[in-house]
C-alpha positions in Angstrom: 61.2 41.0 19.7 57.5 41.0 19.4 55.1 39.3 21.9 53.8 35.9 20.6 50.1 36.6 21.5 49.2 33.0 20.9 51.6 31.8 23.5 50.7 34.7 25.7 46.8 33.8 25.6 47.3 30.2 26.0 48.5 31.0 29.6 45.4 32.6 30.4 42.6 29.9 30.3 39.8 32.4 31.0 40.4 33.8 27.4 39.1 30.9 25.8 35.5 31.8 26.3 35.8 34.7 23.7 34.9 37.4 26.1 36.7 40.8 25.7 38.4 41.5 29.2 39.0 45.3 29.3 38.3 45.9 33.0 42.0 44.9 33.8 42.9 47.9 35.9 40.2 46.4 38.3 41.7 43.1 38.1 43.6 41.0 35.5 43.1 37.5 34.5 45.3 34.9 36.4 47.9 32.6 34.7 47.3 29.0 34.8 50.8 28.5 35.9 50.3 30.7 38.9 47.0 28.9 39.7 48.9 25.6 39.3 51.5 26.6 41.9 48.9 27.7 44.4 47.1 24.3 44.0 50.4 22.4 44.3 51.3 24.3 47.3 47.9 23.6 49.1 48.0 19.9 48.2 51.7 19.1 48.9 53.0 21.8 51.2 50.3 23.2 53.4 52.1 23.0 56.7 53.5 25.8 59.0 56.9 27.0 58.4 59.6 27.3 60.9 60.0 23.7 62.3 62.6 21.1 61.7 60.5 18.4 60.0 61.0 17.9 56.5 57.9 19.4 55.2 57.9 22.3 57.2 61.6 23.1 55.9 60.3 22.7 52.4 57.6 25.1 53.2 60.1 27.6 54.7 62.3 27.1 51.7 59.5 27.7 49.2 58.5 31.0 51.1 62.2 32.2 50.9 62.2 31.5 47.3 59.1 33.3 46.5 60.3 36.5 48.5 63.6 36.4 46.4 61.9 36.0 43.0 59.6 39.0 43.9 62.6 40.9 45.1 64.1 40.2 41.7 60.9 41.5 39.9 60.9 44.9 42.0 64.7 45.4 41.6 65.1 45.4 45.5 68.5 44.8 46.9 67.6 42.1 49.4 64.7 39.6 49.9 63.9 41.1 53.3 62.8 44.4 51.9 59.8 42.5 50.5 56.6 42.5 52.6 53.4 40.6 51.7 49.9 41.3 52.8 46.3 41.0 51.8 46.0 44.0 49.4 47.6 47.4 48.8 44.8 48.9 50.5 45.6 46.8 53.8 49.4 47.3 53.3 49.0 51.1 53.1 47.0 51.1 56.3 49.7 48.8 58.0 52.4 51.2 56.7 50.7 54.2 58.3 50.1 52.5 61.5 53.7 51.4 61.7 55.1 54.9 61.0 52.7 56.6 63.2 54.7 56.5 66.3 57.5 58.5 64.5 55.3 61.4 63.6 54.8 64.2 66.0 52.2 67.0 65.9 53.1 69.6 63.4 54.7 67.1 61.2 53.6 67.2 57.5 52.6 64.6 55.1 51.9 65.4 51.5 49.1 63.6 49.6 47.6 64.1 46.3 44.2 64.5 44.9 45.0 62.3 42.0 45.7 58.8 43.9 43.4 55.9 44.6 42.0 56.4 48.0 44.3 53.6 49.4 47.4 56.0 49.2 45.4 59.0 50.6 43.1 57.8 53.3 45.6 56.2 55.6 47.6 59.3 55.7 44.8 61.8 56.1 43.7 59.7 59.2 47.1 60.8 60.9 45.4 64.3 61.2 43.7 63.1 64.5 47.2 62.8 65.9 48.1 66.4 64.9 50.0 65.5 61.6 49.4 68.4 59.2 48.3 67.0 55.6 49.2 69.2 52.6 47.5 68.4 49.2 49.3 68.2 45.7 46.6 68.9 43.5 46.1 68.1 39.8 46.5 71.0 37.3 43.0 71.0 35.7 44.1 72.9 32.5 46.8 70.5 31.7 45.6 67.2 33.6 49.1 66.7 34.8 50.6 67.2 38.2 53.0 70.1 38.3 56.4 69.3 40.0 56.9 72.9 40.9 53.7 72.7 43.0 55.2 69.7 44.7 58.4 71.8 45.6 56.1 74.5 47.2 54.6 71.9 49.5 58.0 70.6 50.7 59.4 72.1 53.9 61.5 71.2 57.0 58.6 69.6 58.6 57.6 67.4 55.7 58.1 63.6 56.7 56.4 61.9 53.9 55.1 62.3 50.4 52.6 59.6 49.1 51.9 59.7 45.4 50.9 57.0 42.6 53.1 56.0 40.0 50.5 56.0 37.3 46.9 57.2 37.6 44.0 54.6 37.4 42.0 57.3 35.6 44.3 59.5 33.7 46.9 56.8 32.7 49.6 59.4 33.3 53.1 57.9 34.4 54.7 59.9 37.2 58.6 60.7 37.1 59.1 58.8 40.3 62.9 58.9 40.2 62.7 62.7 39.9 59.9 63.0 42.8 62.1 60.8 44.9 65.2 63.3 44.3 63.1 66.2 45.2 61.5 64.5 48.2 64.6 63.2 49.5 66.3 66.5 49.0 63.6 68.0 51.5 64.7 65.2 54.1 61.4 63.4 53.7 60.4 59.9 52.6 58.3 58.7 49.5 55.6 56.0 49.4 54.4 54.9 45.8 51.3 53.2 44.9 52.1 51.2 41.7 48.9 49.2 41.2 48.2 51.0 38.0 51.9 50.9 36.8 53.2 47.3 37.8 51.2 45.5 35.1 52.8 47.4 32.2 56.2 48.4 32.8 59.6 47.1 34.3 60.2 47.7 37.9 63.3 49.4 39.6 62.7 50.4 43.0 66.3 50.7 44.1 67.1 52.6 40.9 64.2 55.1 41.5 65.3 55.3 45.2 61.9 55.0 46.6 61.4 54.3 50.1 58.1 52.3 50.0 56.4 50.9 46.8 53.3 49.0 47.0 51.1 47.0 44.4 48.7 44.1 44.3 49.3 40.8 42.4 45.7 40.4 41.3 46.3 43.4 39.1 49.5 41.7 37.5 48.3 38.3 36.6 48.2 36.7 39.9 46.3 36.0 43.0 44.5 38.3 45.6 47.8 39.3 47.5 49.8 42.3 47.6 53.5 43.3 48.1 55.3 46.1 49.7 59.0 47.0 49.1 60.7 49.2 51.8 64.2 49.9 52.1 65.8 47.9 54.6 67.1 50.5 57.0 63.4 52.3 56.6 61.6 49.1 57.7 63.9 48.7 60.5 62.8 52.0 61.8 59.0 51.1 61.7 57.0 49.9 64.7 56.0 46.3 64.6 52.5 45.2 63.9 53.1 41.5 65.1 53.3 40.1 68.6 55.4 42.0 71.3 58.3 39.5 71.1 58.7 40.3 67.3 61.6 42.8 67.8 62.1 45.8 65.8 64.8 44.1 63.9 62.7 41.1 62.7 62.2 42.4 59.2 59.9 41.8 57.4 57.9 39.4 59.8 57.1 42.2 62.2 55.0 43.8 59.4 53.3 40.5 58.2 51.0 40.0 61.1 49.5 36.4 61.1 52.0 35.6 58.3 51.6 36.0 54.9 49.4 33.6 52.8 51.9 30.8 52.0 50.0 29.4 48.9 49.4 32.7 47.4 52.9 33.9 47.9 54.3 30.7 46.2 51.7 31.4 43.4 52.6 35.0 42.9 56.3 34.1 42.2 55.4 32.3 39.4 54.4 35.7 37.6 58.2 36.2 37.6 58.8 32.9 35.9 56.0 34.0 33.2 57.6 37.4 32.7 61.0 35.7 32.2 59.7 33.5 29.8 58.5 36.4 27.9 61.8 37.9 27.9 63.3 34.8 26.7 65.7 34.1 29.6 66.4 34.7 33.2 67.0 37.7 35.6 66.7 41.3 35.0 67.6 41.5 31.3 64.9 39.1 30.6 62.3 41.2 32.5 63.3 44.2 30.9 62.9 42.6 27.6 59.5 41.4 28.5 58.3 44.8 29.6 59.7 46.5 26.5 57.6 44.1 24.4 54.6 44.5 26.6 55.0 48.4 26.3 55.2 48.3 22.6 52.3 46.0 22.2 50.1 48.0 24.6 50.8 51.2 22.8 49.4 49.8 19.7 46.3 48.7 21.6 46.0 52.3 23.0 46.5 53.9 19.6 43.5 51.9 18.3 41.1 52.9 21.1 42.3 56.5 21.2 42.1 57.2 17.5 38.4 56.4 17.9 37.8 58.2 21.1 39.7 61.4 20.1 38.0 61.4 16.6 34.7 62.2 18.1 33.6 65.6 19.4 31.2 64.1 21.8 33.7 62.2 23.8 36.3 63.6 26.1 39.2 61.6 26.8 40.4 62.2 30.6 44.0 62.6 30.7 46.8 62.0 28.3 46.0 61.6 24.5 49.6 60.7 23.7 50.4 57.1 22.5 53.9 57.7 24.1 54.5 54.5 26.4 56.7 56.6 28.5 54.0 58.9 29.4 50.9 56.9 29.7 49.7 53.1 30.4 46.7 51.7 28.4 44.2 52.7 31.1 41.9 55.1 29.2 38.8 56.9 30.7 36.5 59.1 28.9 33.2 61.0 29.3 30.5 61.0 26.5 28.6 64.3 26.4 25.0 64.2 27.6 25.3 60.5 28.3 25.3 58.7 31.6 28.2 56.5 31.9 26.3 53.5 33.5 24.1 53.6 30.3 27.0 53.5 27.7 28.7 50.4 29.8 25.3 48.6 29.9 25.0 48.7 26.2 28.6 47.4 25.8 27.8 44.6 28.2 25.6 43.1 25.5 28.6 42.7 23.3 30.3 40.4 25.8 32.9 43.2 26.5 33.9 44.0 30.0 34.6 47.6 30.7 33.4 49.7 33.8 32.1 52.9 35.0 32.6 54.9 38.2 35.3 56.7 40.1 37.4 53.7 40.6 38.2 54.9 44.3 39.9 57.9 42.8 37.0 60.0 44.0 38.9 63.1 44.9 40.2 63.4 41.3 37.0 62.6 39.7 35.1 65.2 42.0 37.8 67.7 41.7 37.7 67.5 37.7 33.9 68.1 37.9 33.3 64.6 36.4 31.1 63.0 39.2 27.8 63.6 37.5 26.3 61.0 35.4 28.0 58.1 37.0 31.5 59.4 36.6 33.6 58.1 33.8 33.8 55.1 31.5 37.0 53.2 31.7 38.5 50.7 29.4 41.9 49.2 30.6 43.9 47.0 28.3 47.0 44.8 29.1 49.4 42.6 26.9 47.0 39.7 26.4 44.4 41.9 24.7 44.5 42.0 20.8 44.0 44.4 18.3 40.8 42.5 17.1 39.2 42.7 20.6 39.9 46.4 20.5 38.3 46.8 17.1 35.3 44.7 18.8 35.3 47.4 21.5 35.4 50.3 19.1 32.4 48.9 17.2 30.5 48.5 20.4 31.2 52.0 21.6 30.4 53.3 18.2 26.9 51.9 18.4 26.5 52.8 22.1 27.3 56.5 21.6 25.5 56.8 18.3 
């Protein structure tokens, strides 16, 4: 199948203004169906869950349904493995706090220099308690992480490895199932930041055998809310973050202090409905079909932009130049020789096209690659509602901006 772009774009009212949205890795547009669900919840179901009266029972049922729908999307084995929170950044901090009681001085945590800071900073903060931090660094020559380098970092004291599923600058997709195999072989756990991956590919947390998996719905066509998957037995081992009478077995509630945003959770479940619709059915087969079509369309978008960028001697693409959707997502960062990245973006702004410059909170990667000067890099991030015509507009605008 191929995407029906007219139908796709009709689901995103913001696209009607003719603006070209290419800052999607920073935040995607929101589906009308999702916004409608949020509004409906607020106007008809805005009561506390857990009571016996009819409206509270309805609210509880909606939350349970939403949790189950998101579990389906992620490929979790049970709804209780789904934890909701304000953002990926906050959920990573929650996880680090809930795990800290199990870590002892001398225990080791492996972080990278190619992640978003959300999946680095909370773990590095554990150094204050005597945890040893080891860093898995990008290979500057290949712009790729080396699995052999990870193996050298793993040891008998390794307790956790934190890694991204796809870099929000390089666009590189990490072989998460293989990483999980190596990490578990060392007796450690794996936490994956999927913010830059989840909008683009089907998810299968159980199949990949990850321990924890996080991303934000506002990067995946929904509201400003996030999700963390955790294997049920792993979640049971974590310290609680809620009131003292929330026992260790109260999963996932003990990890959702103050409760999740009910209306945003109900709205986020609508993303799953949308994806099933794209796949022409229901359940995992429909989701897989939808993301196969998304990947194919996004590869065509990336090809059009990469052809332009790679065809110029004065532009350096940061990361993979391949079009293979198994290797990269359509988040493309680049540097123009002798030009300030902010100046390039300012010129493109005039053409009603939204791109961005900076380090995108992957500052360690940008600094280690020597890209921080001149306002770091320019990034154009595409998703499935973008069109080839919009990419052509961007190419034309960039051609004039770098001329």
